[in-house]
C-alpha positions in Angstrom: 19.7 28.8 115.8 21.1 27.1 112.6 21.3 23.8 114.4 17.6 23.9 115.2 16.7 24.7 111.6 18.8 21.8 110.3 17.2 19.5 112.8 13.8 20.7 111.8 14.5 20.2 108.1 15.9 16.7 108.8 12.9 15.7 110.8 10.6 17.1 108.1 12.4 15.0 105.5 12.2 11.8 107.7 8.5 12.5 108.3 7.9 12.9 104.5 9.7 9.5 103.9 7.5 7.9 106.5 4.4 9.3 104.9 5.5 8.2 101.4 6.1 4.7 102.9 2.5 4.4 104.1 0.6 6.3 101.4 2.5 5.7 98.2 4.3 2.4 98.9 1.3 1.2 100.8 3.4 -0.2 103.6 1.4 -1.8 106.4 2.8 0.5 109.1 5.9 2.7 109.2 7.3 4.8 112.0 10.5 6.7 112.4 12.7 8.3 115.1 15.1 10.6 113.5 16.8 8.4 110.8 15.7 5.0 112.1 12.6 3.5 110.4 10.5 0.6 111.6 8.2 -1.3 109.3 5.5 -3.4 110.9 3.4 -5.9 109.1 1.2 -8.9 109.9 3.3 -11.4 107.9 7.1 -11.8 107.3 6.6 -11.6 103.6 4.7 -8.4 103.7 7.2 -6.8 106.1 10.1 -7.9 103.7 8.2 -6.4 100.7 7.5 -3.1 102.5 11.1 -2.8 103.6 12.5 -3.7 100.2 10.2 -1.1 98.4 11.4 1.6 100.8 15.1 0.6 100.3 14.5 0.7 96.5 12.9 4.2 96.7 15.7 5.4 99.0 18.3 4.2 96.5 16.5 5.8 93.6 16.4 9.2 95.5 20.0 8.6 96.7 19.0 8.7 100.3 22.0 7.1 102.2 21.1 3.9 104.0 23.5 2.3 106.6 23.4 -1.4 105.7 24.6 -2.4 109.1 21.5 -0.9 110.7 19.1 -2.6 108.1 17.7 -5.8 109.4 14.7 -8.0 109.4 12.0 -9.0 109.2 12.1 -10.3 112.7 9.5 -10.9 115.4 11.9 -9.6 118.0 14.3 -6.7 117.6 15.6 -3.5 119.3 14.3 -0.1 118.2 15.2 3.0 120.1 16.9 0.8 122.7 13.6 -0.9 123.4 13.3 -4.6 122.7 10.1 -5.3 120.8 8.7 -8.8 120.8 5.7 -9.2 118.6 5.1 -12.9 119.4 4.4 -12.3 123.1 3.5 -8.6 122.4 6.0 -7.3 124.9 8.3 -4.2 125.0 11.3 -4.5 127.2 13.8 -1.8 128.4 17.5 -2.8 128.6 18.4 -3.8 132.1 20.9 -0.8 132.5 18.2 1.7 131.5 15.6 0.1 133.8 18.1 0.2 136.7 19.0 3.9 136.0 15.3 4.7 135.8 14.6 3.0 139.1 17.5 4.7 140.8 16.5 8.2 139.4 12.9 7.7 140.5 13.9 6.5 144.0 16.2 9.5 144.4 13.5 11.9 143.3 10.9 10.3 145.7 13.2 10.9 148.7 13.1 14.7 148.0 10.5 17.1 149.0 11.5 19.5 146.2 13.7 19.5 143.1 15.2 22.2 140.9 13.6 22.9 137.5 16.8 21.7 135.9 16.8 18.4 137.7 13.1 17.8 136.9 13.6 18.6 133.2 16.5 16.2 133.2 14.3 13.4 134.6 11.5 14.2 132.1 14.1 14.0 129.3 15.4 10.6 130.6 11.9 9.1 131.0 11.0 10.5 127.5 7.3 10.0 127.1 5.0 13.1 127.1 1.7 11.2 127.6 3.0 9.5 130.7 4.8 12.5 132.1 2.0 15.1 131.7 1.9 15.9 135.4 5.6 16.4 135.7 5.7 18.6 132.6 2.8 20.7 133.8 4.5 21.7 137.0 7.5 23.1 135.1 5.4 25.5 133.1 6.0 29.2 133.7 9.2 28.6 135.7 12.2 30.4 134.1 15.1 29.9 136.5 16.7 26.4 136.3 17.6 26.6 140.0 14.0 27.3 141.1 12.8 24.6 143.5 9.6 22.8 142.7 7.6 21.0 145.5 6.8 17.4 144.6 3.5 15.8 145.8 2.3 12.2 145.6 0.4 13.1 142.4 3.6 14.1 140.7 5.6 11.0 141.7 3.4 8.2 140.4 6.2 6.9 138.1 7.5 4.9 141.0 5.2 2.2 139.7 7.7 1.8 136.9 9.8 0.0 139.6 7.2 -2.9 139.5 7.1 -3.4 135.8 9.7 -4.7 133.3 7.5 -4.6 130.3 4.2 -3.7 128.7 2.2 -6.6 127.3 -0.7 -6.5 124.9 -2.7 -9.6 123.9 -2.9 -9.1 120.1 -1.8 -11.1 117.1 1.9 -11.4 116.2 3.6 -8.9 113.9 6.9 -8.8 112.1 9.4 -5.9 112.4 
């Protein structure tokens, strides 16, 4: 219980820092995952300025910053283990994660049913609510982790992830 409270407080603090970055510091775009912040801007100079302003504010408020994790601005970098390339507008998963994803999906597709625990584990690994809505929906109301859930073709569409390495969007270049 205490751990969930401290996690919630930490997330609220990080969310507040992100909001301050966009509203008060007028950063082009800021997003965070836990304590990792990503600044996105249309020019290298703007990205450098946004990041510098945020670092100055963090120093003023005595928010610890790990200098080894501070980088940029770049047009290609890794954030949350995803390589973001703003020149060709591509997001790439690391090869090891992509292979594990393909292996897990293939294993699930060979089964007629899976346990709630195994399905929740897969959902956690794939990590993306919008894309996993059908899988999440079939877990609702099931309490026992060993309960078996029947999989249908509608639930197993993520096999298409086997065919894609990246997601491309034809927009202008940005700096991270």
